[in-house]
C-alpha positions in Angstrom: -39.9 63.3 183.8 -40.3 59.5 184.5 -40.6 58.3 188.1 -37.8 56.2 188.6 -37.8 55.8 192.5 -38.8 52.2 192.2 -35.2 51.3 190.8 -33.7 52.7 194.0 -32.0 49.6 195.3 -30.6 48.9 191.7 -29.3 52.4 191.5 -27.6 52.0 194.9 -26.0 48.9 193.8 -24.7 50.7 190.6 -23.6 53.8 192.5 -21.5 51.9 195.1 -19.3 50.3 192.3 -19.0 53.4 190.0 -15.4 54.3 190.6 -15.8 57.9 188.9 -18.7 58.5 191.1 -17.2 57.4 194.2 -14.2 59.7 193.6 -16.4 62.8 192.8 -18.4 62.2 196.0 -15.0 62.6 198.1 -15.3 66.3 197.3 -18.4 66.9 199.1 -16.8 67.1 202.4 -14.2 69.6 201.4 -16.3 71.4 199.1 -19.3 71.9 201.4 -19.2 70.7 204.9 -16.1 72.5 206.1 -17.1 75.7 204.4 -20.6 75.5 206.1 -19.2 75.1 209.4 -16.8 77.9 209.0 -19.4 80.3 207.6 -21.8 79.6 210.7 -18.9 80.0 213.0 -18.1 83.5 211.9 -21.5 84.7 212.7 -22.4 84.7 216.4 -26.1 85.2 215.7 -26.5 82.5 213.2 -28.5 80.0 215.4 -30.9 82.9 216.2 -31.2 83.7 212.4 -32.2 80.1 211.8 -34.9 80.7 214.5 -36.0 83.9 212.7 -36.0 82.2 209.4 -38.2 79.3 210.6 -40.7 81.7 212.1 -40.8 83.8 209.0 -41.8 80.7 206.9 -44.3 79.3 209.4 -46.2 82.6 209.6 -46.1 82.7 205.8 -47.6 79.2 205.6 -50.3 79.9 207.8 -51.4 82.8 205.8 -50.1 81.5 202.2 -53.3 82.3 200.3 -53.3 86.0 201.4 -49.6 86.4 200.7 -49.8 84.8 197.1 -52.9 87.0 196.3 -50.9 90.1 197.4 -48.1 88.9 195.4 -50.3 88.6 192.3 -51.8 92.2 192.8 -48.4 93.7 192.9 -47.0 91.8 190.1 -50.1 92.8 187.9 -49.7 96.5 189.2 -46.2 96.4 187.5 -47.5 95.0 184.1 -46.6 91.4 184.9 -48.9 88.4 184.8 -49.1 85.5 187.2 -50.4 82.1 186.2 -51.7 79.7 188.7 -51.0 76.0 187.8 -52.3 73.1 189.9 -50.3 70.5 188.3 -47.0 70.0 186.3 -49.1 69.5 183.1 -50.8 72.9 183.4 -47.5 74.5 184.0 -45.7 73.0 181.1 -48.8 73.9 178.9 -48.6 77.6 180.1 -44.9 77.9 179.1 -45.7 76.4 175.6 -48.5 78.6 175.1 -46.3 81.7 175.9 -43.6 80.4 173.6 -45.9 79.8 170.7 -47.7 83.2 171.1 -44.4 84.9 170.6 -43.2 82.3 168.1 -40.1 81.2 170.2 -37.5 78.9 168.7 -35.0 79.0 171.5 -35.4 79.2 175.2 -32.5 80.1 177.6 -32.9 78.7 181.3 -31.4 79.7 184.5 -31.1 76.9 187.1 -34.7 76.0 188.2 -35.3 72.9 190.3 -39.1 73.6 189.6 -38.6 73.1 185.6 -36.6 69.8 186.4 -39.6 68.6 188.5 -42.2 69.1 185.6 -39.7 67.7 183.1 -39.9 71.1 181.0 -36.8 70.4 178.7 -37.9 67.3 177.2 -41.7 68.7 176.5 -40.3 71.8 175.0 -38.1 69.6 172.7 -40.9 67.6 171.7 -42.7 70.7 170.4 -39.8 71.9 168.4 -38.5 74.6 171.0 -34.8 74.3 172.0 -34.1 74.5 175.7 -30.5 75.9 176.6 -29.4 75.4 180.2 -26.9 78.3 181.0 -26.0 77.2 184.6 -22.4 75.6 184.1 -23.5 72.4 186.0 -26.7 72.3 184.3 -25.3 72.7 180.9 -22.9 70.1 181.6 -25.4 67.4 182.5 -27.9 68.6 179.4 -25.0 67.8 177.2 -24.6 64.3 178.9 -28.5 63.9 178.8 -28.5 63.3 182.4 -30.8 64.9 185.4 -29.1 66.7 188.1 -27.7 65.0 191.1 -27.6 67.9 193.6 -30.2 70.8 193.9 -27.3 73.4 194.0 -24.3 71.6 192.5 -26.3 69.6 189.5 -23.0 68.2 188.2 -21.2 67.3 191.5 -21.4 63.6 190.5 -18.6 64.2 187.9 -14.9 64.9 188.0 -13.1 67.6 185.9 -11.6 65.3 183.4 -15.0 63.7 182.6 -16.3 67.4 181.9 -13.4 68.0 179.6 -14.0 64.9 177.6 -17.5 65.8 177.1 -16.6 69.2 175.9 -14.3 67.6 173.3 -17.1 65.3 172.4 -19.9 67.6 172.0 -18.3 71.0 171.1 -17.9 70.2 167.6 -15.8 73.4 166.8 -13.3 72.9 169.8 -9.7 73.0 168.6 -8.2 69.5 169.3 -5.2 71.4 171.0 -7.0 73.7 173.3 -6.2 73.1 177.0 -9.0 72.2 179.3 -7.1 71.1 182.5 -8.2 73.9 185.1 -11.6 75.2 186.1 -11.0 78.5 184.7 -10.3 76.7 181.1 -13.5 74.7 181.5 -15.7 77.8 182.3 -14.3 79.6 179.5 -15.0 76.9 177.0 -18.6 76.9 178.3 -18.8 80.6 178.2 -17.7 80.8 174.6 -20.3 78.4 173.7 -23.2 80.0 175.4 -22.6 83.8 174.9 -24.3 83.9 171.5 -27.2 81.5 172.8 -28.2 84.2 175.5 -28.5 87.1 172.5 -30.4 84.7 170.1 -32.9 83.5 172.9 -36.6 84.4 172.4 -37.7 83.7 175.9 -35.6 83.2 179.2 -36.8 81.1 182.1 -35.5 81.3 185.5 -36.4 80.0 188.8 -37.1 82.0 192.2 -35.5 81.5 195.5 -38.2 84.3 197.0 -41.6 85.8 196.1 -42.0 89.0 197.9 -45.6 89.7 198.4 -45.3 93.4 199.4 -43.4 94.4 196.3 -44.2 91.8 193.7 -40.5 91.0 193.3 -39.1 87.7 192.4 -35.4 86.9 193.7 -32.8 84.6 192.5 -29.5 84.0 194.0 -26.7 82.8 191.7 -23.0 82.5 191.6 -22.4 82.9 187.6 -24.6 85.8 186.5 -26.4 83.5 184.0 -29.6 84.2 185.7 -29.4 87.9 184.8 -28.5 87.2 181.2 -31.6 84.8 180.9 -34.0 87.4 182.3 -32.8 90.5 180.8 -31.8 89.8 177.2 -35.0 87.9 175.8 -38.0 89.5 175.0 -40.1 87.2 177.4 -39.0 86.4 180.9 -40.8 83.5 182.9 -40.3 82.9 186.4 -41.3 79.2 187.4 -41.8 79.1 191.2 -43.6 76.7 193.5 -46.4 78.3 195.9 -44.2 78.0 199.2 -41.4 80.3 197.8 -43.5 83.4 199.2 -42.5 85.7 202.0 -44.3 88.7 203.2 -41.7 91.4 203.0 -38.4 92.6 201.6 -36.9 92.3 205.2 -38.1 88.8 205.6 -36.3 87.9 202.5 -33.1 89.3 203.3 -33.3 87.6 206.8 -33.6 84.1 205.2 -30.7 85.2 202.5 -28.4 85.3 205.5 -28.5 81.8 206.4 -29.2 80.6 202.8 -25.6 81.0 201.3 -23.9 80.2 204.4 -25.9 76.9 204.5 -25.5 76.0 200.9 -21.9 77.1 199.8 -20.4 78.5 203.1 -20.5 81.9 201.3 -21.5 85.3 203.4 -23.8 85.7 200.4 -24.0 84.7 196.7 -22.2 86.6 194.2 -25.4 87.8 192.5 -28.7 88.6 194.0 -31.2 89.6 191.6 -34.6 91.2 192.1 -37.1 91.3 189.4 -40.4 93.3 189.2 -42.2 93.4 186.0 -41.3 94.1 182.3 -39.1 96.7 181.0 -40.3 100.3 181.8 -40.3 103.4 179.5 -36.8 104.4 179.6 -35.2 101.4 180.8 -32.3 100.5 178.7 -32.7 96.7 178.9 -35.1 94.0 180.4 -37.9 92.0 178.9 -40.9 93.2 177.0 -43.2 90.6 178.9 -42.8 89.3 182.7 -44.8 86.1 183.6 -44.8 84.3 186.8 -45.9 80.7 186.8 -47.0 79.5 190.3 -46.9 75.7 190.6 -48.8 73.7 193.2 -48.0 69.9 192.1 -49.0 68.5 195.5 -48.0 71.2 197.9 -51.3 72.6 199.1 -52.1 69.2 200.2 -49.3 69.3 202.5 -50.5 72.3 204.2 -52.0 71.5 207.8 -50.6 68.1 207.9 -47.7 66.6 209.6 -45.5 67.2 206.4 -46.2 71.2 206.5 -42.8 71.8 207.9 -41.2 70.5 204.6 -42.7 73.7 202.7 -40.0 75.7 204.7 -37.3 74.3 202.7 -35.3 76.9 200.7 -33.3 74.3 198.8 -29.8 75.1 200.2 -28.7 71.4 199.9 -27.2 71.4 203.2 -29.2 68.1 204.2 -27.7 66.3 201.5 -24.1 67.8 202.0 -24.1 66.1 205.6 -26.0 62.9 204.6 -24.0 59.7 204.9 -26.5 58.0 202.7 -26.2 60.7 199.9 -22.3 60.5 200.6 -22.3 57.0 199.6 -24.4 56.7 196.5 -24.9 60.3 195.1 -28.2 62.0 193.8 -29.0 60.0 190.8 -29.7 56.7 193.0 -32.7 58.5 194.3 -34.4 58.4 190.9 -36.4 61.7 191.0 -35.7 65.4 191.0 -35.2 65.9 194.7 -32.6 63.9 196.5 -31.1 63.4 199.8 -33.0 63.8 203.1 -35.4 66.5 201.8 -36.1 64.4 198.6 -36.9 61.6 200.7 -39.6 63.7 202.3 -41.0 65.7 199.1 -40.8 62.9 196.7 -43.4 60.7 198.4 -45.6 63.6 198.7 -45.5 64.4 194.9 -45.4 60.6 193.5 -47.0 58.8 196.5 -45.4 56.5 199.1 -46.5 53.6 196.7 -43.7 54.5 194.2 -41.3 56.3 196.4 -41.5 54.4 199.7 -37.9 53.3 199.3 -36.5 56.9 199.7 -37.6 57.5 203.3 -36.3 54.3 204.2 -32.9 55.2 202.9 -32.0 56.8 206.1 -29.8 55.9 209.1 -31.6 58.7 211.2 -28.4 60.0 212.4 -29.9 63.7 212.6 -27.2 65.3 210.6 -29.7 66.8 208.3 -31.9 68.3 210.8 -28.9 69.7 212.8 -27.7 71.6 209.8 -31.1 72.7 208.1 -31.1 76.5 208.2 -35.2 76.4 208.6 -34.8 73.8 211.2 -37.0 71.3 209.2 -37.4 68.0 211.4 -36.3 65.8 208.3 -36.0 62.5 210.3 -39.5 62.8 211.9 -40.9 63.6 208.5 -39.3 60.5 207.2 -40.6 58.4 210.1 -44.1 59.6 209.3 -43.7 58.3 205.7 -42.6 55.1 207.1 -45.6 54.8 209.2 -47.8 55.6 206.1 -46.1 52.9 204.5 -46.5 50.4 207.2 -50.4 51.3 207.8 -51.0 50.7 204.0 -49.3 47.2 204.2 -46.7 48.6 201.5 -43.7 47.2 203.5 -42.4 43.4 202.6 -44.2 40.6 204.7 -40.7 39.9 206.1 -40.3 43.2 207.7 -43.9 43.5 209.0 -43.4 40.0 210.5 -40.0 40.9 211.9 -41.6 43.9 213.7 -44.4 42.0 215.0 -42.1 39.4 216.5 -39.7 42.2 218.0 -42.8 44.1 219.3 -43.9 41.2 221.2 -40.7 41.2 223.1 -40.2 44.8 223.3 -43.5 45.3 224.9 -42.8 42.9 227.6 -39.5 44.3 229.4 -38.6 41.2 231.7 -39.0 39.0 228.7 -37.1 41.1 226.5 -34.3 41.4 228.7 -34.1 37.5 229.3 -34.4 36.7 225.6 -31.6 39.4 224.6 -29.2 37.9 227.4 -29.6 34.5 226.2 -29.1 35.6 222.4 -26.1 38.0 223.2 -24.4 35.4 225.4 -24.8 32.5 222.7 -23.4 34.9 220.0 -20.6 35.8 222.0 -19.8 32.2 222.8 -20.0 31.2 218.9 -18.1 34.2 217.9 -15.3 34.2 220.5 -12.6 32.8 218.3 -12.6 35.4 215.7 -14.7 38.0 217.4 -16.9 38.4 214.3 -19.3 36.4 211.9 -18.8 36.2 208.2 -22.2 34.5 207.8 -25.2 34.8 210.2 -28.9 33.4 209.7 -31.4 36.0 208.9 -28.5 38.8 208.3 -27.4 38.0 204.7 -28.0 41.4 203.8 -25.3 42.5 206.2 -22.8 39.7 206.0 -22.7 39.6 202.2 -20.9 42.7 202.4 -19.1 42.8 205.7 -18.4 40.9 208.9 -20.8 41.0 211.9 -19.0 42.0 214.9 -19.7 39.3 217.9 -21.1 40.7 221.0 -18.9 40.4 224.1 -21.4 38.8 226.2 -23.4 41.5 228.0 -26.4 43.5 226.9 -26.5 47.1 226.7 -29.0 47.2 229.3 -26.7 45.3 231.8 -23.8 47.3 230.9 -25.9 50.7 231.3 -27.2 49.2 234.7 -23.7 48.6 235.8 -22.6 52.1 234.9 -25.5 53.4 237.2 -24.7 51.1 239.9 -28.0 49.3 239.6 -29.0 45.5 239.4 -30.0 44.2 235.9 -33.5 45.1 235.2 -33.7 47.7 238.3 -35.9 50.6 237.4 -34.7 54.1 238.3 -35.8 54.9 241.9 -36.2 51.3 242.8 -34.4 49.9 245.7 -31.5 47.5 245.0 
């Protein structure tokens, strides 16, 4: 997939004026935030479970090599095969080699962000193999030739009437008088189109939410059942997973699952939780003849032992973007890469380099909502700040920003001078803006005043107001005599 992060600012300008997108984004609060809050409130031990989930992943990452080797041993013992792929190119080629060996013409796919990450669909199409997305959201955006805009709700940027229009456009045998006014009607239409595709597919590809080391099982959680059909009906089942999906035991996986669905969709648990372990055995009525697990690194091992290791705890629930005011304003496509929102602002620079993706960690208000709802307690604002520091150290930030920070730091490191300068500035601005209480134009602040007024200060600095509240004179330090 082409890296498009360098167009972030242009993408944002387009997103803010896209009426259909803004209407769709308005559904996020009702669809995700409220449900997550209610689900957490119904579970008294929810915060303790978050701590336990965090500790499980921290332990796993410390001994990741051992757990992955154990996982491979168990998969192999059950007749499966594990493929280790350092790069996206290796992973794509591995899938192609498997498909060619079995002479596959079509491939059904359950939802998998890793396959999006490596651009698998376009690669297979280029080699005359037809990939068919079976998750409803992924199926819709495949028709539209768009990438996902969310990691669990890939078509959240669309409204129902847009989906109906797309079905009428791309489903060539759809009767013109068929009603597509409700969600149930849209789902039924997609199901009718996909049913035969499951039966005809030569290979099925799914992602994995967990890789259980002690049992060699892979786990997927879905709400549509498409994952089960994708892995059970074709002759070959391929699991695409990144290294950090490993957990030591079945109990560890189920512990994390208790916070996964609640954080993602506000459900107690997903409708389907499917465990897979090797190919079909003698006496089994269904299942694949071959079972392959592709373990993708793609920059993740380089994060181990660094200040970014905490990001590898991510379980792709989407809670951070569901609560992010920046994501609410611009949606997922503006980020220009597979992973969006706060988690994408940390993971994408690790994969593409901060030179290409530096805009993303800067697209944050640092309000902290993402960290407050993350089920794995990932300190996302801190990690984004680390990328900002890397960007600054490499002189990648614009000169105006660097010079501005130097100017500010000169005053900030001299407290008395800083207080004196801010008092003069605030009082001057209060005097100039006293008539209207706002500025419609302001030197050096055109990026703000082009879109909104700048409130005029009321004449006193925050430090002075804080000192007054504490009964101190301006500039007095705590414990210093008045």
